[in-house]
VOBA-1610 file (N, C-alpha, C; in pm, whole numbers, padded with zeros to 5 digits, always signed):
BEGIN
Met-01737-12242-00532Met-01813-12253-00408Met-01724-12299-00293Leu-01649-12411-00313Leu-01564-12462-00206Leu-01456-12362-00170Gly-01400-12295-00274Gly-01298-12194-00247Gly-01349-12083-00158Glu-01474-12042-00181Glu-01534-11937-00099Glu-01553-11983+00044Ile-01593-12111+00061Ile-01611-12165+00195Ile-01478-12169+00270Val-01375-12219+00202Val-01243-12228+00266Val-01191-12090+00302Ser-01215-11990+00214Ser-01165-11855+00239Ser-01224-11796+00366Thr-01345-11839+00404Thr-01407-11786+00526Thr-01335-11834+00651Leu-01254-11937+00638Leu-01178-11989+00751Leu-01048-11914+00773Gly-01014-11829+00678Gly-00884-11762+00682Gly-00858-11687+00811Gly-00959-11617+00862Gly-00941-11540+00983Gly-00908-11628+01102Glu-00980-11740+01114Glu-00955-11832+01224Glu-00818-11895+01212Val-00783-11936+01089Val-00652-11997+01068Val-00542-11897+01100Gly-00564-11771+01061Gly-00462-11668+01082Gly-00425-11648+01227Lys-00519-11674+01319Lys-00491-11658+01460Lys-00387-11758+01509His-00374-11868+01436His-00285-11975+01480His-00169-11997+01384Gln-00151-11906+01287Gln-00050-11936+01186Gln+00087-11883+01227Ala+00189-11958+01186Ala+00326-11925+01224Ala+00371-11797+01155Ala+00458-11725+01224Ala+00508-11599+01170Ala+00588-11619+01043Asp+00646-11738+01026Asp+00729-11765+00910Asp+00650-11822+00792Leu+00516-11828+00803Leu+00436-11874+00690Leu+00427-11762+00587Ile+00495-11781+00474Ile+00503-11677+00371Ile+00378-11678+00284Val+00331-11797+00248Val+00211-11811+00164Val+00115-11907+00233Gly-00006-11862+00260Gly-00106-11946+00323Gly-00243-11920+00263Leu-00346-11917+00346Leu-00483-11899+00298Leu-00515-11755+00257Asp-00421-11666+00279Asp-00448-11525+00246Asp-00438-11497+00097Ser-00392-11595+00017Ser-00381-11573-00127Ser-00403-11705-00199Pro-00455-11701-00323Pro-00487-11824-00397Pro-00369-11881-00474Asp-00255-11894-00408Asp-00138-11946-00477Asp-00145-12099-00489Asp-00048-12156-00559Asp-00053-12298-00592Asp-00006-12389-00480Ala+00065-12333-00382Ala+00115-12414-00271Ala+00139-12322-00151Ala+00147-12383-00033Ala+00183-12310+00088Ala+00335-12303+00098Val+00384-12194+00159Val+00529-12176+00173Val+00561-12128+00314Met+00658-12194+00377Met+00704-12154+00510Met+00855-12135+00507Lys+00899-12021+00560Lys+01043-11992+00565Lys+01112-12081+00668Ile+01222-12144+00626Ile+01302-12225+00717Ile+01417-12144+00773Asp+01491-12078+00683Asp+01599-11988+00723Asp+01617-11886+00611Asp+01725-11811+00614Asp+01744-11705+00515Asp+01764-11757+00374Asp+01800-11885+00360Asp+01830-11941+00229Asp+01728-12043+00179Lys+01639-12088+00266Lys+01546-12195+00227Lys+01406-12170+00279Ala+01309-12204+00195Ala+01169-12206+00236Ala+01110-12339+00192Leu+01020-12392+00274Leu+00954-12519+00246Leu+00823-12492+00172Val+00804-12561+00059Val+00683-12547-00022Val+00604-12677-00010Phe+00473-12666+00014Phe+00393-12787+00036Phe+00262-12781-00041Thr+00226-12893-00103Thr+00100-12901-00177Thr+00047-13044-00172Ala-00080-13060-00205Ala-00141-13192-00216Ala-00246-13187-00326Asp-00253-13291-00407Asp-00352-13296-00516Asp-00378-13440-00554Phe-00506-13475-00573Phe-00540-13608-00621Phe-00676-13601-00689Phe-00702-13697-00778Phe-00829-13697-00851Phe-00858-13836-00906Ala-00981-13853-00954Ala-01024-13979-01015Ala-00958-13996-01152Pro-00958-14116-01207Pro-00890-14141-01335Pro-00943-14053-01448Val-00850-14001-01528Val-00886-13926-01649Val-00854-14006-01774Val-00780-14115-01758Val-00750-14207-01869Val-00769-14349-01818Asp-00782-14444-01911Asp-00810-14584-01873Asp-00684-14660-01833Asp-00571-14630-01894Asp-00449-14704-01864Asp-00399-14667-01725Ala-00379-14767-01641Ala-00346-14744-01500Ala-00211-14674-01484Tyr-00110-14718-01555Tyr+00022-14656-01543Tyr+00017-14510-01586Ser-00051-14483-01697Ser-00062-14346-01746Ser-00135-14257-01645Tyr-00241-14312-01586Tyr-00315-14238-01484Tyr-00224-14198-01369Gly-00143-14293-01320Gly-00050-14263-01212Gly+00051-14157-01250Ser+00101-14166-01373Ser+00200-14068-01420Ser+00140-13929-01428Val+00020-13920-01484Val-00046-13790-01501Val-00079-13728-01366Ala-00134-13809-01275Ala-00171-13757-01143Ala-00049-13708-01066Ala+00062-13781-01077Ala+00184-13740-01009Ala+00241-13612-01070Ala+00245-13605-01202Ala+00295-13485-01269Ala+00210-13364-01231Asn+00081-13386-01220Asn-00011-13278-01184Asn+00019-13225-01043Ala+00041-13315-00948Ala+00072-13273-00812Ala+00207-13203-00803Leu+00305-13256-00872Leu+00438-13194-00873Leu+00437-13056-00936Ser+00341-13034-01026Ser+00334-12908-01099Ser+00317-12788-01006Asp+00244-12804-00896Asp+00224-12693-00804Asp+00355-12649-00739Ile+00445-12744-00718Ile+00577-12711-00663Ile+00656-12630-00766Tyr+00655-12677-00891Tyr+00726-12604-00996Tyr+00668-12465-01018Ala+00537-12452-01007Ala+00473-12322-01030Ala+00519-12218-00927Met+00565-12263-00813Met+00615-12171-00710Met+00765-12144-00725Gly+00826-12200-00831Gly+00969-12180-00853Gly+01055-12273-00770Ala+00995-12380-00714Ala+01064-12467-00620Ala+01106-12599-00682Val+01194-12668-00611Val+01245-12800-00652Val+01182-12906-00562Pro+01113-13007-00618Pro+01051-13111-00536Pro+01156-13188-00455Gln+01117-13224-00330Gln+01208-13296-00242Gln+01153-13432-00199Met+01025-13436-00160Met+00967-13559-00106Met+00819-13565-00140Ala+00769-13687-00161Ala+00628-13705-00192Ala+00570-13820-00111Leu+00439-13809-00083Leu+00362-13915-00019Leu+00244-13951-00109Asn+00218-14080-00126Asn+00103-14123-00204Asn-00028-14094-00130Leu-00128-14048-00203Leu-00264-14032-00152Leu-00353-14123-00236Val-00410-14227-00174Val-00481-14330-00250Val-00618-14357-00188Ala-00722-14355-00270Ala-00854-14404-00233Ala-00888-14513-00334Trp-00924-14632-00285Trp-00931-14745-00378Trp-01040-14845-00341Pro-01113-14895-00441Pro-01216-14998-00416Pro-01152-15131-00379Glu-01203-15194-00275Glu-01148-15323-00230Glu-01153-15429-00338Glu-01260-15426-00418Glu-01282-15535-00514Glu-01198-15523-00640Met-01127-15414-00658Met-01050-15395-00781Met-00924-15480-00779Asp-00886-15531-00893Asp-00766-15614-00908Asp-00644-15538-00853Pro-00569-15596-00760Pro-00452-15530-00703Pro-00348-15487-00806Ser-00344-15557-00919Ser-00245-15522-01022Ser-00271-15383-01079Val-00396-15338-01074Val-00429-15206-01127Val-00366-15097-01040Ile-00386-15104-00909Ile-00328-15003-00821Ile-00176-15010-00823Arg-00122-15132-00842Arg+00024-15142-00853Arg+00074-15062-00972Asp+00006-15072-01086Asp+00048-14998-01205Asp+00031-14848-01185Val-00076-14807-01117Val-00096-14665-01087Val+00020-14612-01002Leu+00052-14687-00896Leu+00160-14645-00807Leu+00295-14643-00878Lys+00314-14737-00970Lys+00441-14740-01046Lys+00451-14617-01135Gly+00340-14579-01199Gly+00342-14458-01280Gly+00375-14335-01198Gly+00316-14327-01078Gly+00345-14215-00989Gly+00489-14215-00942Leu+00538-14332-00902Leu+00676-14344-00854Leu+00776-14300-00960Asp+00755-14344-01083Asp+00848-14307-01190Asp+00854-14157-01210Lys+00740-14089-01197Lys+00740-13942-01211Lys+00809-13874-01094Val+00787-13925-00974Val+00855-13869-00857Val+01005-13884-00873Met+01049-14002-00916Met+01192-14025-00935Met+01247-13936-01045Glu+01171-13918-01153Glu+01213-13830-01262Glu+01232-13687-01213Ser+01151-13646-01116Ser+01160-13510-01064Ser+01282-13490-00975Gly+01344-13600-00932Gly+01458-13591-00841Gly+01419-13600-00695Ala+01289-13606-00668Ala+01242-13621-00530Ala+01240-13769-00493Phe+01203-13799-00367Phe+01190-13939-00328Phe+01053-13962-00266Leu+01004-14083-00285Leu+00874-14122-00231Leu+00895-14183-00094Ala+00822-14131+00007Ala+00849-14171+00146Ala+00730-14239+00213Gly+00632-14286+00135Gly+00517-14353+00196Gly+00387-14295+00144Gly+00285-14291+00232Gly+00157-14237+00190Gly+00045-14290+00276His-00078-14275+00227His-00196-14318+00302His-00301-14369+00204Thr-00368-14477+00244Thr-00469-14540+00158Thr-00600-14554+00235Val-00711-14526+00170Val-00844-14548+00227Val-00930-14624+00126Lys-01033-14691+00176Lys-01127-14758+00088Lys-01226-14656+00033Asp-01260-14671-00095Asp-01354-14579-00157Asp-01423-14650-00273Ala-01541-14605-00306Ala-01614-14667-00418Ala-01552-14631-00552Glu-01488-14515-00561Glu-01425-14470-00685Glu-01275-14452-00662Pro-01191-14504-00753Pro-01047-14488-00734Pro-01003-14342-00748Lys-00909-14306-00664Lys-00849-14172-00671Lys-00702-14186-00633Phe-00619-14104-00696Phe-00476-14109-00668Phe-00413-13972-00686Gly-00312-13946-00607Gly-00236-13823-00621Gly-00122-13824-00521Leu-00067-13706-00495Leu+00048-13694-00407Leu+00035-13573-00315Ala+00095-13585-00198Ala+00132-13468-00118Ala+00282-13449-00142Val+00323-13327-00174Val+00461-13303-00216Val+00520-13185-00141Thr+00646-13198-00102Thr+00721-13086-00047Thr+00832-13048-00143Gly+00868-12919-00142Gly+00976-12869-00224Gly+01055-12764-00149Ile+01163-12720-00208Ile+01249-12619-00148Ile+01270-12505-00248Val+01266-12381-00198Val+01291-12264-00280Val+01359-12158-00194His+01435-12071-00255His+01493-11958-00180His+01380-11863-00146Pro+01373-11812-00025Pro+01262-11724+00015Pro+01247-11600-00073Asp+01355-11556-00135Asp+01348-11437-00220Asp+01319-11469-00365Arg+01303-11599-00397Arg+01283-11638-00536Arg+01153-11717-00557Ile+01059-11696-00469Ile+00930-11763-00481Ile+00851-11701-00596Leu+00798-11785-00684Leu+00710-11737-00791Leu+00565-11746-00742Arg+00493-11635-00753Arg+00355-11631-00709Arg+00266-11584-00823Lys+00137-11601-00807Lys+00044-11563-00913Lys+00037-11413-00934Gly+00053-11338-00827Gly+00020-11196-00832Gly+00132-11099-00863Gly+00245-11146-00913Gly+00359-11056-00932Gly+00372-10994-01069Ala+00277-11020-01160Ala+00288-10969-01297Ala+00296-10816-01299Gln+00369-10765-01396Gln+00387-10620-01411Gln+00339-10575-01548Ile+00287-10453-01554Ile+00239-10398-01679Ile+00349-10405-01786Gly+00314-10457-01903Gly+00410-10472-02012Gly+00470-10610-02021Asp+00460-10690-01915Asp+00510-10828-01920Asp+00441-10906-02031Leu+00512-11002-02086Leu+00452-11097-02180Leu+00416-11226-02106Ile+00312-11293-02153Ile+00266-11417-02091Ile+00315-11534-02175Val+00387-11626-02110Val+00440-11745-02176Val+00366-11867-02124Leu+00328-11957-02215Leu+00262-12083-02181Leu+00352-12197-02225Thr+00373-12295-02136Thr+00474-12398-02164Thr+00420-12530-02217Lys+00287-12548-02222Lys+00229-12671-02278Lys+00107-12635-02362Pro+00079-12713-02466Pro-00045-12691-02541Pro-00168-12725-02459Leu-00281-12668-02496Leu-00408-12684-02427Leu-00496-12788-02496Gly-00606-12826-02430Gly-00704-12914-02494Gly-00724-13048-02428Ser-00657-13072-02314Ser-00670-13204-02251Ser-00811-13232-02203Gly-00886-13128-02168Gly-01022-13148-02118Gly-01114-13210-02221Val-01115-13155-02342Val-01205-13210-02444Val-01158-13347-02492Ile-01028-13370-02490Ile-00978-13501-02535Ile-01013-13609-02434Thr-00996-13582-02305Thr-01032-13683-02205Thr-01184-13700-02197Thr-01260-13595-02228Thr-01406-13610-02235Thr-01443-13698-02354Ala-01373-13681-02466Ala-01397-13768-02582Ala-01366-13913-02548Leu-01264-13935-02463Leu-01233-14071-02419Leu-01350-14128-02339Lys-01405-14049-02248Lys-01518-14096-02166Lys-01639-14129-02253Glu-01652-14057-02364Glu-01765-14080-02455Glu-01732-14186-02560Ser-01615-14250-02548Ser-01570-14354-02643Ser-01563-14300-02785Arg-01520-14174-02798Arg-01512-14113-02930Arg-01372-14060-02962Val-01276-14095-02881Val-01141-14044-02901Val-01064-14132-02998Arg-00977-14072-03076Arg-00885-14146-03162Arg-00757-14171-03085Glu-00702-14290-03101Glu-00586-14330-03021Glu-00468-14234-03038Val-00447-14184-03158Val-00334-14093-03182Val-00350-13965-03101His-00475-13919-03086His-00498-13797-03008His-00484-13823-02859Leu-00529-13940-02815Leu-00516-13975-02673Leu-00369-13989-02635Glu-00290-14051-02721Glu-00148-14067-02693Glu-00079-13931-02682Ala-00114-13838-02772Ala-00055-13704-02767Ala-00095-13632-02638Cys-00219-13651-02598Cys-00270-13586-02477Cys-00200-13641-02352Val-00185-13772-02344Val-00119-13833-02229Val+00027-13786-02221Lys+00091-13774-02334Lys+00230-13727-02336Lys+00240-13586-02278Val+00145-13499-02315Val+00145-13362-02262Val+00116-13362-02113Met+00014-13436-02071Met-00028-13434-01931Met+00077-13495-01838Ser+00151-13594-01886Ser+00247-13662-01799Ser+00385-13596-01800Lys+00403-13493-01881Lys+00532-13424-01885Lys+00546-13332-01764Leu+00657-13343-01694Leu+00681-13257-01579Leu+00702-13112-01622Asn+00666-13020-01534Asn+00688-12878-01560Asn+00823-12830-01506Ser+00914-12923-01486Ser+01047-12888-01434Ser+01122-12794-01526Ser+01109-12815-01658Ser+01184-12730-01752Ser+01138-12585-01745Gly+01009-12563-01722Gly+00959-12426-01707Gly+01016-12360-01584Met+01018-12434-01473Met+01074-12380-01349Met+01223-12350-01364Leu+01295-12445-01424Leu+01440-12425-01441Leu+01469-12310-01538Gly+01384-12296-01641Gly+01400-12184-01734Gly+01379-12052-01663Ala+01277-12045-01577Ala+01252-11923-01502Ala+01368-11892-01407Thr+01420-11995-01344Thr+01533-11977-01253Thr+01655-11925-01326Ala+01673-11972-01449Ala+01792-11934-01528Ala+01793-11786-01562Ile+01676-11724-01574Ile+01674-11581-01610Ile+01624-11495-01494Tyr+01627-11550-01372Tyr+01589-11473-01254Tyr+01665-11340-01253Pro+01600-11227-01220Pro+01465-11207-01165Pro+01364-11158-01269His+01380-11196-01394His+01297-11137-01500His+01161-11205-01516Val+01140-11321-01454Val+01006-11380-01447Val+00941-11330-01319His+00827-11264-01334His+00765-11195-01220His+00651-11272-01154Ala+00591-11366-01225Ala+00477-11440-01169Ala+00462-11571-01245Ala+00398-11668-01180Ala+00373-11797-01246Ala+00257-11868-01179Thr+00193-11953-01255Thr+00094-12048-01206Thr+00085-12161-01306Asp+00013-12267-01272Asp-00007-12373-01371Asp-00153-12376-01414Val-00177-12428-01533Val-00312-12432-01590Val-00374-12567-01557Thr-00479-12563-01475Thr-00545-12689-01438Thr-00697-12672-01449Gly-00768-12699-01342Gly-00913-12714-01351Gly-00993-12592-01387Tyr-00939-12471-01368Tyr-01013-12350-01401Tyr-00998-12310-01548Gly-00918-12384-01622Gly-00898-12352-01763Gly-00807-12231-01780Leu-00775-12201-01904Leu-00684-12090-01933Leu-00735-11959-01875Val-00861-11926-01902Val-00916-11798-01857Val-00917-11789-01705Gly-00957-11896-01638Gly-00965-11892-01493Gly-00831-11865-01427His-00727-11929-01476His-00595-11911-01414His-00533-11777-01454Leu-00560-11730-01574Leu-00516-11595-01610Leu-00588-11490-01526His-00715-11513-01499His-00792-11421-01415His-00729-11410-01276Glu-00687-11523-01219Glu-00623-11520-01088Glu-00493-11440-01093Met-00415-11456-01201Met-00292-11378-01214Met-00323-11229-01225Ala-00424-11196-01304Ala-00459-11055-01326Ala-00514-10991-01200Ile-00595-11065-01126Ile-00648-11014-00999Ile-00534-10984-00903Gly-00440-11078-00893Gly-00328-11061-00800Gly-00242-10941-00834Ala-00232-10910-00963Ala-00149-10798-01007Ala-00228-10669-01023Glu-00361-10677-01002Glu-00450-10561-01016Glu-00436-10498-01155Cys-00447-10585-01256Cys-00431-10540-01394Cys-00519-10628-01482Ala-00507-10609-01613Ala-00576-10694-01711Ala-00472-10770-01792Ile-00516-10873-01862Ile-00426-10950-01948Ile-00490-10967-02084Asn-00417-10930-02188Asn-00458-10953-02326Asn-00411-11092-02369Ile-00498-11166-02434Ile-00461-11296-02488Ile-00475-11294-02639Gln-00371-11337-02708Gln-00374-11348-02854Gln-00424-11489-02888Ser-00550-11499-02919Ser-00610-11631-02939Ser-00544-11711-03051Asp-00492-11640-03153Asp-00427-11711-03264Asp-00293-11772-03224Asn-00237-11727-03112Asn-00108-11778-03067Asn-00120-11897-02972Leu-00242-11931-02932Leu-00259-12039-02836Leu-00231-12175-02899Pro-00151-12258-02833Pro-00119-12391-02886Pro-00223-12494-02840Trp-00252-12592-02925Trp-00354-12691-02895Trp-00303-12832-02921Ile-00338-12924-02836Ile-00305-13066-02857Ile-00382-13115-02979Ser-00317-13196-03059Ser-00380-13250-03179Ser-00511-13320-03144Gly-00617-13284-03214Gly-00747-13345-03192Gly-00842-13260-03110Ser-00789-13163-03035Ser-00875-13085-02946Ser-00978-13002-03022His-00941-12949-03136His-01038-12871-03216His-01149-12962-03268Glu-01112-13081-03310Glu-01210-13176-03363Glu-01317-13208-03258Tyr-01274-13236-03135Tyr-01369-13273-03031Tyr-01447-13151-02980Ser-01384-13035-02987Ser-01455-12913-02948Ser-01569-12884-03044Lys-01542-12898-03173Lys-01647-12876-03273Lys-01761-12975-03256Ala-01729-13093-03202Ala-01831-13195-03179Ala-01906-13172-03047Gly-01866-13068-02972Gly-01934-13034-02848Gly-01899-13122-02730Leu-01781-13184-02732Leu-01744-13277-02625Leu-01677-13205-02508Phe-01752-13115-02448Phe-01702-13040-02333Phe-01753-13101-02203Ser-01671-13095-02101Ser-01709-13148-01970Ser-01798-13049-01896Asp-01861-13096-01790Asp-01939-13007-01705Asp-01851-12897-01646Gly-01722-12929-01625Gly-01630-12829-01572Gly-01612-12711-01665Ala-01610-12737-01796Ala-01599-12627-01892Ala-01720-12536-01885Val-01837-12595-01870Val-01961-12517-01858Val-01957-12432-01731Ala-01916-12493-01620Ala-01909-12421-01493Ala-01806-12309-01499Asn-01691-12336-01560Asn-01589-12232-01573Asn-01640-12113-01653Lys-01709-12141-01763Lys-01761-12033-01847Lys-01866-11951-01771Glu-01950-12019-01694Glu-02053-11948-01618Glu-01990-11856-01514Tyr-01882-11902-01451Tyr-01821-11824-01343Tyr-01726-11717-01396Tyr-01637-11754-01488Tyr-01533-11662-01532Tyr-01573-11579-01654Gly-01684-11615-01717Gly-01725-11544-01839Gly-01742-11395-01821Glu-01785-11353-01703Glu-01809-11210-01680Glu-01679-11129-01677Phe-01567-11196-01663Phe-01438-11126-01656Phe-01369-11119-01792Val-01435-11165-01898Val-01373-11173-02031Val-01435-11071-02125Thr-01348-11000-02196Thr-01390-10908-02302Thr-01336-10961-02434Tyr-01421-10968-02535Tyr-01380-11022-02665Tyr-01358-10908-02763Ala-01232-10893-02806Ala-01200-10787-02900Ala-01225-10831-03044Lys-01254-10958-03063Lys-01291-11006-03195Lys-01387-11123-03178Glu-01462-11153-03280Glu-01561-11259-03271Glu-01494-11396-03286Leu-01532-11488-03198Leu-01481-11624-03204Leu-01596-11722-03226Ala-01569-11829-03299Ala-01668-11936-03311Ala-01699-11989-03172Gly-01821-12037-03151Gly-01863-12082-03019Gly-01772-12188-02960Trp-01729-12283-03041Trp-01643-12390-02990Trp-01505-12337-02951Lys-01454-12237-03024Lys-01325-12178-02990Lys-01333-12101-02860Leu-01443-12028-02845Leu-01464-11950-02724Leu-01470-12043-02602Lys-01543-12152-02615Lys-01560-12242-02502Lys-01429-12312-02464Leu-01342-12331-02563Leu-01213-12394-02534Leu-01130-12313-02434Leu-01152-12183-02430Leu-01077-12098-02337Leu-01107-12134-02192Phe-01221-12200-02170Phe-01264-12236-02035Phe-01247-12386-02007Asp-01188-12459-02101Asp-01171-12603-02091Asp-01081-12640-01973Pro-01129-12718-01876Pro-01043-12756-01764Pro-00927-12843-01813Gln-00810-12814-01763Gln-00692-12891-01802Gln-00646-12980-01689Thr-00589-13092-01724Thr-00526-13181-01627Thr-00376-13177-01650Ser-00301-13140-01545Ser-00155-13133-01555Ser-00111-13048-01675Gly-00169-12927-01683Gly-00135-12835-01790Gly+00000-12769-01768Gly+00034-12679-01858Gly+00164-12613-01852Gly+00167-12498-01753Leu+00283-12433-01744Leu+00298-12314-01661Leu+00262-12191-01743Leu+00196-12097-01678Leu+00179-11962-01730Leu+00277-11873-01656Met+00362-11803-01730Met+00461-11717-01665Met+00455-11576-01721Ser+00464-11480-01632Ser+00465-11339-01669Ser+00610-11293-01666Val+00662-11256-01783Val+00805-11229-01796Val+00830-11092-01855Gln+00934-11029-01809Gln+00977-10900-01862Gln+00991-10910-02013Pro+00935-10816-02090Pro+00926-10835-02236Pro+01059-10857-02305Asp+01165-10789-02261Asp+01293-10807-02329Asp+01364-10936-02288Ser+01301-11012-02199Ser+01358-11142-02157Ser+01273-11260-02201Ala+01165-11234-02273Ala+01073-11341-02310Ala+01139-11446-02398Leu+01214-11403-02498Leu+01281-11500-02586Leu+01389-11577-02511Asp+01454-11509-02416Asp+01553-11578-02333Asp+01486-11688-02252Leu+01366-11661-02203Leu+01293-11762-02126Leu+01258-11882-02215Leu+01211-11856-02336Leu+01178-11966-02427Leu+01301-12053-02453Asp+01416-11989-02474Asp+01539-12064-02498Asp+01582-12142-02374Ala+01568-12080-02257Ala+01610-12145-02133Ala+01525-12268-02104Ile+01395-12261-02137Ile+01307-12377-02116Ile+01352-12494-02202Val+01382-12467-02329Val+01430-12573-02420Val+01565-12627-02372Asp+01654-12537-02328Asp+01785-12579-02280Asp+01775-12671-02159Asn+01664-12660-02085Asn+01645-12743-01966Asn+01551-12861-01991Gly+01540-12900-02118Gly+01467-13022-02151Gly+01322-13004-02188Gly+01276-12880-02202Gly+01137-12857-02237Gly+01113-12856-02387Asp+00986-12865-02424Asp+00947-12849-02564Asp+00929-12701-02592Asp+00889-12668-02713Asp+00865-12529-02746Asp+00757-12471-02656Ser+00780-12347-02611Ser+00680-12273-02535Ser+00630-12158-02621Tyr+00531-12086-02572Tyr+00460-11992-02659Tyr+00432-11861-02587Ile+00454-11750-02656Ile+00414-11620-02606Ile+00268-11599-02647Val+00178-11593-02549Val+00035-11595-02580Val-00038-11469-02537Gly+00029-11376-02470Gly-00044-11258-02426Gly+00046-11154-02363Glu-00018-11052-02306Glu+00054-10938-02248Glu-00026-10883-02130Val+00047-10839-02029Val-00014-10775-01912Val-00034-10627-01945Val-00155-10578-01928Val-00188-10441-01969Val-00265-10368-01858Val-00269-10236-01872Val-00352-10155-01783Val-00498-10186-01814Gly-00576-10207-01711Gly-00717-10238-01731Gly-00783-10278-01602Gln-00912-10308-01610Gln-00985-10348-01491Gln-00923-10474-01430Ser-00902-10470-01300Ser-00836-10581-01231Ser-00907-10714-01258Gly-00832-10810-01308Gly-00886-10944-01332Gly-00947-10963-01470Asn-00955-10857-01550Asn-01019-10870-01681Asn-00926-10940-01779Ile-00983-11027-01861Ile-00909-11096-01967Ile-00965-11048-02101Ile-00878-10996-02185Ile-00918-10943-02315Ile-00870-11041-02421Val-00962-11097-02496Val-00929-11197-02596Val-00926-11130-02732Glu-00811-11136-02796Glu-00794-11072-02929Glu-00766-11176-03035
//
């Protein structure tokens, strides 16, 4: 709904937009991009949300990694970040200090620097970052560049939505929560660096966040005017996610995603209800989805590991089909 409202402003914004704005409201990419000169373009994004975990430091780390992810999804290197904070006056100051420390550590890990921020009073705590990055104008990764025959690579396991919902319901096991926080707080820098290492064979990228796997694949497929096959047996999952899915611990976001994106999905085989719903599970600070030339897919997997990443996974293929359709096999 909000996306549709914002899109209606595109015409008005376009009247005032700079000629060097490469990516703006005209496409649903992960960040805005403005050309600086022939060798550099400025990438800008902002993201913040309410706590998804109870530990303050972990919350700060996850929120910062999530905001930085949009820069990496565009193939860019983070340069500078600003804190975005909404905070209840009555909350113990030590809590926000731990949140900010978690965010700062992630910004420093990315190689960027923290240059300030803005704080407002709010009834519910929220934290995130506004981030700038740099990329070569000819090496920007966008959602819509996938080509027929490309393979789809995913750089992080899925399932953070059901695990954090289990936490809210006080039904999560500590071992599963720890695994989930580790995944969510990991930077997507290795995916970006892996893609850079095999340039120009990665044709498109995005990160998996609130729209779930299907929603973000749909955006890639729409942009490329093609369909994407997903091999459901190849999808990686965070430990515990199947357990909580079978227990029905899905968020309202998963329900909304299924209602909206379900019409774009074709099932080539029957899936259990809980498995099907997991495809729509909203993710927090999920991995990168990259569309890569098929003969370079294994090179990409190796390059990601060489740049400090964990194992990544080939989960699908770009195919001829109705624009935006996702075929689950």
